[in-house]
C-alpha positions in Angstrom: 0.0 0.0 0.0 1.5 3.3 -1.0 2.4 5.9 1.6 1.7 9.5 0.6 1.1 13.0 2.0 -0.9 15.7 0.4 0.5 19.3 0.8 0.3 22.7 -0.8 2.9 23.5 -3.4 3.6 26.7 -1.5 4.8 24.6 1.4 7.6 23.1 -0.6 9.9 26.1 -0.6 12.1 24.7 2.2 12.7 21.2 0.9 11.7 19.1 -2.1 12.3 15.7 -0.5 9.0 13.8 -0.1 10.0 12.4 3.3 10.2 15.9 4.7 6.5 16.1 4.3 5.5 12.7 5.8 2.1 13.1 7.5 3.2 11.8 10.9 6.0 14.4 11.0 3.7 17.2 10.1 1.0 16.0 12.6 3.4 15.8 15.5 4.9 19.3 14.9 1.3 20.7 14.6 0.6 19.2 18.1 3.7 20.8 19.5 2.6 24.2 18.1 -0.8 23.8 19.9 0.8 23.6 23.3 3.1 26.0 25.2 6.4 25.3 23.4 9.6 27.0 22.3 12.7 26.3 20.3 15.5 24.5 22.2 18.0 27.4 21.7 15.9 29.5 24.1 16.1 26.9 26.8 19.7 25.6 26.4 22.9 26.3 24.6 25.3 24.1 22.7 28.8 23.6 24.2 31.7 24.8 22.1 34.4 23.5 24.5 36.9 21.5 22.7 39.9 19.4 23.8 42.7 17.5 22.1 43.7 14.4 24.1 46.8 13.9 21.9 48.4 16.9 23.5 48.8 14.6 26.6 49.9 11.5 24.8 50.5 9.3 27.9 47.4 10.3 29.8 44.3 8.0 29.7 40.9 9.6 29.2 37.3 8.4 29.1 35.9 8.6 25.6 32.2 8.3 24.5 31.5 7.1 21.0 28.1 6.8 19.5 28.1 3.0 19.9 28.8 3.4 23.6 25.2 4.7 24.2 22.4 2.4 25.1 19.7 3.8 22.8 16.9 2.6 25.1 18.1 3.6 28.6 20.7 6.2 27.6 23.3 4.5 29.7 26.9 5.1 28.7 29.6 2.5 28.6 32.7 4.7 27.9 36.0 3.5 26.6 39.3 4.3 28.3 41.9 5.4 25.7 45.5 6.6 26.0 46.0 10.2 24.6 48.2 9.3 21.7 45.6 6.8 20.5 42.7 9.2 20.6 40.6 9.1 17.4 40.5 12.4 15.4 36.8 12.8 16.3 37.5 12.7 20.1 37.4 16.4 20.6 34.3 17.5 22.6 34.4 17.8 26.4 31.3 17.0 28.4 30.2 18.1 31.9 27.8 16.6 34.4 24.1 17.2 33.4 25.1 17.9 29.8 23.0 16.0 27.3 24.7 14.5 24.3 22.7 13.8 21.1 24.0 11.9 18.1 23.8 14.0 14.9 24.3 10.9 12.8 21.3 8.6 12.2 19.1 10.4 14.7 16.4 7.7 14.2 18.6 5.4 16.4 18.2 7.9 19.2 21.6 7.8 20.8 20.9 10.3 23.6 22.4 10.4 27.0 22.4 12.5 30.2 26.0 12.9 31.4 26.4 11.5 35.0 28.8 12.9 37.6 31.2 10.0 37.0 31.8 11.2 33.5 32.4 14.9 34.2 35.2 16.2 31.9 35.0 13.1 29.7 35.5 13.4 26.0 32.8 12.6 23.4 32.8 12.3 19.6 32.3 15.2 17.3 29.3 13.2 16.1 27.4 14.4 19.1 25.9 17.8 19.9 26.5 18.7 23.5 23.6 20.5 25.1 23.8 22.6 28.2 20.3 23.0 29.7 19.7 26.4 31.2 16.0 27.2 31.5 14.7 23.7 31.7 15.7 20.7 33.8 18.3 18.4 32.2 16.1 15.4 33.2 13.0 16.6 31.4 15.0 17.6 28.2 16.7 14.2 28.2 13.5 12.3 28.3 11.8 14.6 25.8 14.6 14.0 23.3 13.8 10.3 23.5 10.2 10.7 22.6 8.9 10.5 19.0 8.1 14.2 19.0 11.9 15.0 19.2 13.1 12.0 17.1 10.7 12.8 14.2 11.7 16.4 14.1 15.4 15.3 13.7 14.6 12.5 11.2 12.6 15.0 9.1 15.6 17.3 8.9 18.2 14.7 8.0 20.2 15.1 4.8 21.9 12.5 2.7 20.5 9.0 2.3 23.5 6.8 2.9 24.7 8.5 6.1 21.7 10.6 7.3 22.7 13.4 9.7 21.5 16.6 11.2 23.3 19.8 12.1 23.7 21.6 15.5 21.4 24.3 14.0 18.7 21.6 13.5 19.0 20.6 17.1 18.9 24.2 18.3 15.6 24.7 16.4 13.9 21.7 17.9 10.4 22.5 19.2 10.3 21.7 23.0 7.1 21.8 25.0 7.2 23.7 28.3 6.1 21.4 31.1 4.0 22.4 34.1 5.9 22.3 37.4 4.3 19.1 38.6 5.0 17.2 35.5 8.6 18.4 35.4 9.1 17.4 39.0 7.7 13.9 38.3 10.0 13.5 35.3 13.0 14.5 37.5 12.0 11.9 40.1 11.6 9.1 37.5 15.0 9.8 35.9 16.6 9.9 39.4 14.9 6.5 40.2 16.1 5.1 36.9 19.7 6.3 37.5 19.7 4.7 41.0 18.4 1.4 39.6 21.0 1.4 36.8 23.8 2.1 39.3 22.6 -0.6 41.7 22.3 -3.0 38.7 26.0 -2.3 37.9 27.0 -2.8 41.5 25.2 -6.1 41.8 26.8 -7.3 38.6 30.2 -6.3 39.9 29.4 -8.4 43.0 29.0 -11.4 40.7 32.3 -10.5 39.0 34.1 -10.1 42.3 32.7 -13.4 43.7 33.9 -15.2 40.6 37.3 -13.6 40.1 38.2 -13.6 43.8 37.4 -17.3 44.0 40.2 -18.0 41.5 42.6 -15.2 42.5 42.7 -13.5 39.1 45.6 -11.1 39.0 46.8 -11.0 35.5 47.8 -8.0 33.3 46.0 -8.5 30.0 47.6 -5.6 28.1 48.7 -5.9 24.5 52.5 -6.3 23.9 54.0 -4.3 21.1 56.9 -6.7 20.8 56.8 -10.4 21.7 58.4 -13.7 20.6 56.9 -17.1 19.9 58.4 -20.3 18.5 57.8 -21.4 14.9 56.5 -24.7 16.1 53.5 -22.9 17.8 52.4 -21.2 14.6 50.7 -24.2 12.9 47.2 -22.9 13.7 47.4 -19.3 12.5 50.0 -17.0 11.0 48.7 -13.7 12.1 50.8 -12.1 14.9 47.9 -11.0 17.1 46.8 -14.6 17.6 50.0 -15.1 19.6 49.8 -12.1 21.9 51.2 -13.2 25.3 47.9 -12.2 27.1 46.1 -15.1 25.3 48.7 -17.6 26.7 48.2 -16.1 30.2 44.4 -16.6 30.1 44.8 -20.1 28.8 47.3 -20.9 31.6 44.9 -19.5 34.2 42.0 -21.6 32.8 44.2 -24.7 33.0 45.2 -23.8 36.6 41.7 -23.2 37.8 40.5 -26.4 36.2 42.7 -28.3 38.7 41.0 -26.7 41.7 38.8 -29.0 43.8 35.2 -29.0 42.6 36.1 -27.2 39.3 35.7 -28.7 35.9 36.8 -27.6 32.4 34.8 -28.4 29.3 34.8 -27.1 25.7 31.5 -25.6 24.5 30.9 -28.6 22.2 30.6 -30.9 25.3 28.2 -28.6 27.0 25.9 -27.9 24.1 23.8 -29.7 21.5 25.1 -29.0 18.0 25.5 -25.2 17.5 23.3 -23.5 15.0 23.5 -20.4 12.9 20.5 -18.1 12.7 18.5 -17.4 9.5 19.7 -15.1 6.7 16.3 -15.3 5.0 14.7 -11.9 4.1 11.7 -11.6 6.4 8.8 -9.2 6.5 8.2 -7.4 9.8 4.6 -7.2 11.2 3.1 -5.4 14.2 2.5 -8.5 16.2 3.6 -12.1 15.8 6.7 -14.2 16.5 9.7 -12.2 17.9 12.6 -12.0 15.5 15.9 -11.5 17.5 18.6 -9.3 16.0 22.1 -8.4 17.4 20.9 -4.8 17.6 18.3 -5.8 20.1 20.9 -6.8 22.7 21.5 -4.4 25.6 23.8 -5.3 28.5 23.8 -9.0 27.6 20.0 -9.1 27.5 17.3 -8.5 24.9 15.5 -5.1 24.9 11.8 -5.9 24.5 11.0 -2.4 23.1 13.2 -2.8 20.1 12.3 -6.3 19.0 10.7 -6.8 15.6 8.1 -9.5 14.8 7.4 -11.8 11.9 4.2 -13.8 11.1 3.8 -17.5 12.1 3.9 -18.7 8.5 7.4 -17.2 7.9 8.5 -18.3 11.3 7.6 -21.9 10.5 9.7 -21.8 7.3 12.8 -20.9 9.3 12.1 -23.2 12.3 15.7 -24.3 12.4 16.5 -20.8 13.8 14.2 -21.1 16.8 15.2 -20.6 20.4 13.7 -22.0 23.6 14.0 -20.9 27.2 17.5 -21.6 28.4 19.2 -21.3 25.1 22.1 -18.8 24.7 22.7 -16.7 21.6 26.2 -15.5 21.0 26.9 -12.7 18.5 29.3 -13.7 15.8 30.2 -10.3 14.2 30.4 -6.6 14.6 30.7 -4.4 17.7 28.8 -7.0 19.7 31.3 -9.8 18.8 31.1 -12.6 21.3 28.3 -11.1 23.5 26.2 -13.9 25.0 22.5 -13.4 25.8 20.3 -15.8 27.7 16.8 -16.6 26.3 14.1 -16.3 29.0 10.6 -17.7 29.1 9.1 -14.6 27.4 11.3 -15.1 24.3 10.9 -18.8 24.0 10.0 -19.9 20.4 11.5 -16.7 18.9 13.4 -16.8 15.6 17.0 -15.5 15.6 19.0 -13.9 12.8 22.2 -14.9 11.1 24.5 -12.7 13.2 23.9 -15.1 16.1 25.0 -18.6 16.9 22.8 -20.7 19.2 24.1 -22.6 22.2 21.7 -25.1 23.7 23.1 -26.6 26.9 22.6 -30.3 27.3 24.3 -30.8 30.7 23.3 -29.6 34.1 24.6 -26.0 34.2 23.2 -22.8 35.6 22.3 -20.9 32.4 22.8 -17.5 33.9 26.3 -18.5 35.1 27.1 -19.9 31.6 26.1 -16.5 30.0 28.0 -14.7 32.6 31.2 -16.8 32.0 31.1 -16.3 28.3 30.8 -12.5 28.9 33.6 -12.5 31.4 37.3 -11.8 30.7 37.7 -15.6 30.1 35.1 -15.5 27.3 36.1 -12.2 25.9 39.8 -13.1 25.6 39.1 -16.3 23.9 36.7 -14.6 21.5 39.4 -11.9 20.7 41.9 -14.6 19.9 39.8 -17.0 17.8 37.9 -14.4 15.8 38.9 -14.0 12.2 38.8 -11.0 9.7 40.7 -7.7 10.0 38.0 -5.2 8.9 35.1 -6.9 10.7 36.0 -9.8 13.1 33.9 -12.8 12.8 33.2 -16.0 14.8 32.4 -19.4 13.4 30.7 -22.5 14.9 34.0 -24.5 15.0 35.7 -21.6 16.8 33.0 -21.3 19.5 32.8 -25.1 19.9 36.4 -25.1 21.1 36.0 -22.3 23.6 36.8 -23.5 27.1 34.3 -23.1 30.0 35.2 -23.3 33.7 32.5 -24.9 35.7 32.5 -24.6 39.5 30.3 -26.6 41.8 26.6 -26.1 41.3 25.9 -24.0 44.4 28.6 -21.5 43.4 27.1 -21.3 39.9 23.7 -20.5 41.4 25.2 -17.7 43.6 26.7 -16.0 40.6 23.5 -16.7 38.5 21.3 -15.1 41.2 23.3 -11.9 41.2 23.2 -11.7 37.4 19.5 -12.2 37.5 19.1 -9.5 40.2 21.1 -7.1 38.1 18.9 -7.7 35.1 15.8 -7.1 37.2 17.1 -3.8 38.5 18.1 -2.7 35.0 14.6 -3.5 33.7 13.1 -1.6 36.6 15.1 1.4 35.7 13.9 1.2 32.1 10.3 1.0 33.3 10.8 4.3 35.1 12.1 5.9 31.8 9.2 4.4 29.9 6.8 6.0 32.3 8.5 9.3 32.0 8.3 9.2 28.2 4.6 8.2 28.4 3.9 11.2 30.6 5.5 13.6 28.2 3.9 12.0 25.2 0.4 12.2 26.9 1.2 15.8 27.9 1.5 16.8 24.2 -1.2 14.5 22.8 -3.8 15.6 25.3 -2.6 19.3 25.3 -2.8 19.3 29.1 -0.3 22.1 29.6 -1.8 24.8 31.8 
């Protein structure tokens, strides 16, 4: 069914692109104009503070790239980089309570509120850095995650291959002015969410500390610029990175721990039924149906229910080989999420998964949360880094994953780690629910024109 909008010729003076006049975009902006609203530039300013980390070549700094933003919760997982390795785009300094908005592919909605822990961090020039002045940072952050803000930016994107907006586009965003009670409620909900996210991180760290302390892990896993190996050890691979000393250290530690009382060591192939690739079939998305799991749906080693797409039952039955059930694990085999393992819960049982995943279906008695945790730990990450192939875009294969080594402690220890991981997931979901409520309040405020 064709999608079309009907407009006056006189309204096409600004742009000739048809998407600029999509009815939903026009409708949302009309709603904003019917309430008390104003352009963002009258409520906030854009930071012009720049920094060049390469001027302090030996000093580490925290760097925020667009891919470091959780597009659902706004959480930031920054990188730590040494000054001389700073990307050329690492030039914008951020302060606590600033808001960063990706100017590239705004439909992805990479928006974040800078916490105190990232004060004076550096972000990519692909972000606009907003300094709220006459509106609360919390309200503006949540508003920028609603469709009313996203659609404005998407409408103003230029270029089709690499759609982007300008800082001027962001300054001209129409922002509704909230009543005091609504603004206070949004501030509280964002505060609640931040507290839940922080607690979720703390609980996950408890799981990590419990695990790592139990095996006395004290190894420096830095890359060596110069190292030596013997020719007899190069029968597997010829690329130098494969023989980084850190990989030997992690293997030695795995072997050491496997000899501890009540600890076992098994390759993935002995833990799982035959591993399976996901489907590469071209599928049609529908509003409701069977969940179709993509790598981009994974957040913090769990699936974000808000971003999942659906396919109809007929198409799902044709690709039944790519079905998951409760207790399966999906491990990403390519891209920025390389090696990330996500556990399938009851709510996603019978979903279909895409080709960028490999399915692990445990066939021995193992705590599934622990297994996912282990694969996402330093032991899993280091093995993935070594066994992945491809220079431009690293990739994992089923044979490579089958040979990954898994340390299995006694069952009660697995359960302790698993419970902490599960609690961390619960807290993170609780925080997301607070943000969803905040977004709903703002959306209803505009839809119902309740500003007084």
